[in-house]
N, C-alpha and C positions, 0 to 999 in steps of 0.2 A: 442677675443682672438684667436679663431681658425683660422679668417682670418689673423691675425699677423703670426701665425705660418705657413700656407699654402703659405702666398704670396711670389712670386718670386721677390728678390730684383733688380734684372737686367730688369724685365719688368716694375716696378713701375715707373711710370713718377713722375717728380717733381710738378706737378700740383695735382696729386694722393696724393702725401705725405702731401702737405699743405692742402688738403681738408681732409685727415685724421687726420691731427695734431687739425685742428679746432675742431673734434669730440671727441676729448680726455676728458675724465670726472672722471678719476681716475689715481691713482700714477702706479698701478699694467700693466694698458693698455698703459699708456704713456711710461713707462720704457720698456715694451717688443716692442714697435713700435720703440721707438729710439734707445736704445741700442743694441737690437738684429737685427731688420730689417734696420732700416735706415742707420747704420753704415756699411752695405755692398752694399749700393746702389752707383751708378757711380757718383752721385750729392752730396755724404754726406759731402763733406768739404763747401758745399755753404750754407746748412740750417742753421748751429749754428748762424751766423751773422743775419740771419733774425729771426729766432726763439726768440732767446735770447732777442729781443727787443720787442716782443709780449706784449700786457696789458693782455693776457688769461693766467690764471696761468698754465693750464696745456701744453701750447704751449710752452711758456717760459720753463717750465721743460722740455720738449722735447729737447729743444736746448742744455741744459746742461747735460741731459742724454745722447744726441748723443755725445756730446765732451767725455763723460766718456767712452762711448762704442767707440770711436774712438781710444781713449787712449790704449785700450785692444785690440781691434779686427785689426786695421789697422797697423801691423808690418812693412810694408815698408814705412810709412809716415816719412818723415825727421823730427827731432826736431823742425825746423823752424815752421812748421804748429803748433805745439801746443804752443810754445812762440807767435805767431800771435794770438792766441785765449785767451791768459791770460788777455788782458783788457776786454774781456767779463766776465770773472770771476771778476774783480774788479767791472764792472757795475752792476754785478747781485747781489753782495754780501750785497747791503743795501736791497735788497727786503724781507720784513719780512715775507711774506707768506711761512709757513712752508714747503710745498712741493718744493717751489723754493729754499730756501736757503738751504735745504738738497742736492739738486741735484748741486746748485753751489759748494758746499763743495766737493759732490762726484766727480766732474769733477777736481776740483784742486787736490785732492788726487789720482786719476788715472793719471792725467798727472805726477804728481812727484813721482809716483812707476814705471815709464818707464826705466829710466836710471839715472846714477848721474848728468847728466847735467841737466836734466830738474827736477830732484829732487831739486837742487840749486835754479833753476828758480820758482819751484813752492812754495819753502820755502820764496823766496823774494817777489812772489807776495802776499804770505800769510801775511808778514809783512806790505805790502801795504795796504792790506785789513784791518788789524788789526788797522791802523790809521784812518781808516774812522769813522765819528761820527754816527753809528748806532749799535744798539745791535745785529742785526742779522750779520752783518758783523764782530764784535768780536768774535760771536759764530763761523761764518765759518773760521776764521783765527786760533783761538785756537785749535779747532777741528782738522783741516787739520795740524797744526804744531805738536800736539801730536802724529799723525800717521806718518807723513813724517819724523819726527827725531826721531822715536821709534829705539830701537835696532834692531827689527825685520826687519824693513824694510831697514835699513841701511847695515844690513849684507846680506840681498838680494841682495840689489844693489851691494855690494861689490864683492860677489860671482859670480854674472852675467859680472861684470867688469873684474875679473880674468879670467873667461872663454873665453872672446872675445881676451883679450891680449895674 
């Protein structure tokens, strides 16, 4: 954990990141690594497509935690970046491993809370996930939809839209 807090995201190499990801063995280290550290690296947008396809539970979780981190930390990223990772969410939604499905859900919810456009896209993605024939997918979709459609999220997005207008 200390190494994650002290690491300089600008000095971390892609190979270092892959090596660290393979050593992950707990959700807290995984989330600190992906959400906090990796979301600030120069190659942050390349790793989700790689890591979300991993068979290793915590490498896969790292891919989704990184997407969640990017949704929060990468304020300059255009909406299209997030639209492009939604198929990764659909692909991961059938993974029944608890740490993976929770990270898939986390990524989807964070994308949907960025702005109204991405909220609509995330809700549509959750609808697609809900139609998959897997209990984990139904859980991911129902939990995400509950939050993304909630009055609190909708009010926050409306306030943010009106400030930009």
